[in-house]
N, C-alpha and C positions, 0 to 999 in steps of 0.2 A: 489527224494522226497525232499521237502523243509519244513521247520518248521517256524511258526510265532506265536508270542504271542500278542494277541489283548487285549486292555483295554475295558471292557464291562460296559456300563451304564444301570441301570434299574433292576439289580438283587437284590432282597430283602430277599430271603429265599432259603432254600435248594431245594425247588420245582422248583424255577427259574433256578438255576444252573443245576439241573438234567435234566430239560426239554430242556434247551439249548444244553446241552451235547448230549442228545439223538437225538435231531433234527440235529445237525451238523454231527453226526456219520452216519446218514441215507443218507447223500448227496454223490452223485457220485464224485469221485476225492479226497475225504477226507479219508485218511487211518485211522487216529485216532484223536479224539478231547478230550481234558481234560479241564474242567471248574473249576476254583477256586473261590468260593464265597467270601472268606475272602479277597483275593487279588483283586477281581473283574476283573479277566482276563480269557482268553481262549487261550490255547495252541493248535494249529492245525498243524498236519503233513499232507501235501497234495501233490498231483501230479501237479507240476507246468505246465505240458503239457496240463492238463485238466482244471485247475482252476487258477484264478488270485486272488490276495488279495481282490480286489474290489468285486468279486463274493462271496467270503467268508463273507465279511462284509454285503453283501446283504442277505445271509443266516441268519446272526445274526439279521438283521432287520426283516426278515420274521418271525422269532421266537418270535418277540415282544420286542427285546432289541436294543441297539445301540452300534456300535463299535466306539471307540474314537481314533482309530489308534493303532500303535504299542505301547505296554505297556511301554517300556523303554523310549519312547519319551513324555509320558504324564506328564504334569506339572499341578497339581491340585490347587495350591495356589490361583491363580487368580479366578478360578471358585468357589472355596470354599468361598472366601471372598464375591463374588457376591451373592452366595446362602444365606449366613448369613445376608446380608443386606436385601434381599427380605424376608427372614424369619422374620426379625425384623419388617418389615412393616406389614406383615400379623399377627404378634403377637398383634400389636396395633388394627388391624381390628377385630381379634378374641375377644379381651377384650371388644371392643365397641359392637360387636354383642351380646355377652353374657350379657352385662350390659343392653342393650335395651330389649332383650328377657326375661331376668330373674329378672331384677332389681325390677320390681313392685311386685314380689312374696315375697320379703323380705323388702317391704316398703321403698325402696330407691327412691329418686327423679329421675324420668326418663323423658327424653325429649318427649317420645311418650308413651301414655297410650293405651293399647290394647282395653280397653272398651270404651273410649271416642274418640280415634283417630285410629280406627281399620284399615282403609284403608291405612293411612300413615305408621302406624306401620308395617303392612303386607308387603307393597311395599319396605320399608327400609330393612327389613329382607331378602326379595327376592333378592334385589340388592347386599347386602353384601354376601349372600350365593353363588350367581352366580360368584362373583369374586374368591371365593375359588374353584369353579369347574375349572376355568381357571388355577388357581395355581396348582391344582392336576390333570391337564389334562394328564400328563405322567402316573399317577397311573391308571386312567380310561382307557387310551389307552392300556397300558400293560395288564390290566385285561381282556379287550376285546380280544386282540390278543391271549393271552394264552388260553382263552376259545375256540376260533376258532381252535387253534392247539391241542385242547383236552389235554392241560397241565395246568389246572386251578391252581392258586396259591393264595397267600394272596391278591395280587392286584385284582384278580377276585372277591373274597369275598367282599373286600372293595368297588369295583365298583358297585356290585349288591346292597349292602346296601345303599350306598350314592345316587345312581340314584333313587332307590325305594323311599327313604324318600323325595328326592327333588321333584319327580313327584307327590307324594301324597300331599306334601305341596302346590304345584302349584294348584292342584284340590281344596284344602281348601281355597287357596287365591282367587280363582274365586268365591267361595261361599261368602267370606268376601266382595268382591267388589260388589256382588249382594245384599248386605245388611244383611247377616247373621253374626252378630258380635260374636256369640258364636264360630264360626269356627276358631277364632284366637287362641283358646285353643288347636287346633288340628294341629298347624303348627310345622314342624320339620326342619325348615331351619337351625337353630343353630346346630342341630345334623349333618346335611350334612357338614357344615363348620368345626366343631370341630373334626370330625373323620379325615378329610383330614389334619387338622392342626397337630394333634398328630402323624399321620403317617409321615408327613414331619419332625417333631421334632425328631422322632426315626431315620429317615434316616440321618438327620444332625449329630446326635451323632454317628451313624454307620460309616458314611463317614469320620468323624474325626478319628475314630479308624483305619479305613483302611489306611488313610494317614500316620498314625504313623507306621503301620505295613510295608508300602511300604518304608518309610524312613529307618526303621530298617534293611531292606533287601538291 
């Protein structure tokens, strides 16, 4: 028997870690697997005659997560810096999106008025919200995979809510483009984007805490 500890990306709650742990323990060749949510890793004791590390990492992928290699070899500083830069860019986009979508409600001067420029207003919100779907693609993907594996978690709930509001808003956008200006009041593109934005904010804070815990160990 051999033992390896892998760094795991994509776990956000205890349902994630429990689901991954159960999935790994079901696989032939794995004697025991223990997943640590706080440290974001999985320790696997396995039969090296039946399994390779690559196969174990494939099991992790099938469960809806990603292995980043051996835990002791992971260096998060560069990745963390990149994530913060990307988050800063999307912070600006989130502010812009909220200003365009909500500014007219509190009589702020806005570049696009939903009543007089309904088509341009709607398309702008659609484009901005779509960029957030790409930003949160990992959340949507994990939510879908966990639902397929019958281990739904927070990502699953977020994915269902985000996709539902996005698709409904697209339906209303079609009505706007057909000339129904009142449909601009039924758009939820900003909700789609802001939910993803705050989930990313929470993960950024959580990852910073995990890095501190890893350094302390």
